[in-house]
C-alpha positions in Angstrom: -50.2 85.6 67.0 -52.6 84.5 64.3 -52.8 85.6 60.7 -54.8 84.5 57.7 -52.4 83.3 55.0 -54.7 84.4 52.2 -54.9 88.0 53.4 -51.1 88.0 53.8 -50.7 86.9 50.2 -53.1 89.7 49.0 -51.1 92.3 50.9 -47.8 90.9 49.5 -49.2 91.1 46.0 -50.2 94.7 46.4 -46.8 95.5 47.9 -45.0 94.0 44.9 -47.2 95.9 42.5 -46.5 99.2 44.2 -42.8 98.5 44.9 -41.9 96.4 41.9 -39.8 97.4 38.9 -42.8 98.5 36.8 -44.2 100.8 39.5 -40.7 102.3 40.2 -40.1 103.0 36.6 -43.5 104.9 36.4 -42.6 106.8 39.6 -39.3 107.9 38.1 -40.5 108.8 34.6 -43.8 110.5 35.2 -42.6 113.6 37.2 -40.0 114.4 34.5 -42.6 114.1 31.8 -45.0 116.3 33.7 -42.3 119.0 34.0 -41.7 118.8 30.2 -45.4 119.1 29.4 -45.7 122.1 31.8 -42.7 123.9 30.2 -43.8 123.1 26.7 -47.3 124.6 27.5 -45.5 127.9 28.3 -43.5 127.8 25.1 -45.6 126.4 22.3 -48.9 124.6 22.0 -47.6 122.2 19.3 -44.8 121.2 21.5 -47.2 120.8 24.4 -49.3 118.4 22.3 -46.3 116.3 21.4 -45.2 116.3 25.1 -48.7 115.2 26.0 -48.5 112.3 23.6 -45.2 111.2 25.1 -46.7 111.4 28.6 -49.7 109.3 27.5 -47.4 106.7 25.9 -45.3 106.6 29.0 -48.4 106.1 31.2 -49.5 103.3 29.0 -46.1 101.7 29.0 -46.0 102.0 32.8 -49.4 100.3 33.1 -48.1 97.4 30.9 -45.0 97.1 33.2 -47.2 97.0 36.3 -49.4 94.4 34.6 -46.3 92.3 33.7 -45.3 92.5 37.4 -48.8 91.2 38.3 -48.5 88.3 36.0 -45.0 87.5 37.3 -46.0 87.5 40.9 -49.2 85.4 40.4 -47.6 82.9 38.0 -47.0 79.3 39.2 -49.3 79.6 42.2 -47.6 82.8 43.5 -44.0 81.5 43.5 -42.6 84.8 42.3 -44.5 86.5 45.1 -43.0 84.1 47.7 -39.5 84.7 46.3 -40.0 88.5 46.5 -41.2 88.2 50.1 -38.4 85.9 51.1 -35.8 88.2 49.5 -37.2 91.1 51.6 -37.0 89.0 54.7 -33.4 88.0 54.0 -32.5 91.7 53.6 -34.2 92.5 57.0 -32.3 89.6 58.6 -29.0 90.7 57.2 -29.6 94.3 58.4 -30.0 92.8 61.9 -26.6 91.2 61.6 -27.9 87.6 61.8 -26.2 84.9 59.8 -28.4 81.8 59.6 -27.3 79.0 57.4 -30.6 77.2 57.5 -32.5 80.3 56.4 -30.0 80.9 53.5 -30.3 77.3 52.5 -34.1 77.4 52.4 -34.1 80.6 50.4 -31.6 79.2 47.9 -33.9 76.1 47.6 -36.8 78.5 47.0 -34.9 80.2 44.2 -32.9 77.4 42.6 -34.6 74.0 43.2 -36.0 72.8 40.0 -38.1 70.1 41.6 -39.8 72.7 43.8 -40.4 75.0 40.8 -42.0 72.1 38.9 -44.2 71.3 42.0 -45.4 75.0 42.1 -46.3 74.8 38.4 -48.7 72.0 39.2 -50.1 73.0 42.6 -49.6 75.2 45.6 -47.1 74.1 48.2 -48.7 75.3 51.4 -45.8 74.5 53.6 -43.5 76.8 51.7 -46.1 79.5 51.8 -46.4 79.1 55.6 -42.6 79.1 56.1 -42.1 82.2 54.1 -45.0 83.8 56.0 -43.5 82.9 59.3 -40.1 84.2 58.2 -41.7 87.4 57.0 -43.5 87.9 60.3 -40.4 87.2 62.4 -38.1 89.4 60.4 -40.6 92.3 60.5 -41.1 91.9 64.2 -37.3 91.7 64.9 -36.6 94.7 62.7 -39.1 96.8 64.8 -37.0 96.2 67.9 -34.0 98.0 66.3 -30.7 97.1 68.0 -32.3 94.3 70.1 -33.9 92.8 67.0 -31.1 90.4 66.6 -31.8 88.8 70.0 -35.5 88.7 69.2 -34.9 86.9 65.9 -32.4 84.4 67.4 -34.7 83.6 70.3 -37.7 82.9 68.1 -36.2 81.3 65.0 -36.1 77.7 66.3 -39.6 76.6 65.0 -39.0 78.1 61.6 -35.5 76.6 61.3 -36.8 73.2 62.4 -39.5 73.4 59.8 -36.9 74.3 57.1 -34.7 71.4 58.1 -37.6 69.0 58.0 -38.5 70.4 54.5 -35.0 69.8 53.3 -34.9 66.2 54.7 -38.2 64.9 53.3 -39.6 64.6 49.8 -41.6 67.7 48.9 -45.0 66.0 49.0 -44.5 64.4 52.4 -42.9 67.5 53.9 -45.8 69.6 52.6 -48.3 67.3 54.3 -46.5 67.1 57.6 -45.6 70.8 57.8 -49.0 72.0 56.8 -50.6 69.9 59.5 -48.1 71.2 62.1 -48.3 74.9 61.0 -52.0 75.4 60.5 -54.7 75.2 63.2 -58.2 73.8 62.5 -59.6 77.2 61.5 -57.0 77.8 58.7 -54.9 80.3 60.5 -51.3 80.3 61.2 -50.4 80.1 64.9 -47.0 81.4 65.9 
């Protein structure tokens, strides 16, 4: 299976914008305000005008929250986006009933390793992007199999776990170079 990492990052960015906290707050607040505007139109035109201003303010605030989500996910070479995607993958894996210490350790490193965060501030870490992409693909594939998904995940997790163990053992720069060479084919596509 091949996939372009750049198109995957774009799709993940759109997913976080439409499922992130800013978008969810807009989804929850707008219907109630529309009902208020409709009811106030029936009762009084002055009340309808005030309700319309509240609705406009709420829409503007929602747009600002979505924009803040955009800044957060693209900040530091998309580290927030990778964290969001890794969290979603972890939830899918847990729903399958799989307990993987290596995956948990890698995800904790992604969230809490100060050295990795400083590295992302300076430049992209392609190996981390590719491991999160591979974990995302495998967790999605395994979740599609339903009850048999656990076996699918466990049978196919070895290359990802080996890459995560190598990433933990080597310095970040060397691990990034070795893993990127191993995970990417000559035409810049991931091969799983």
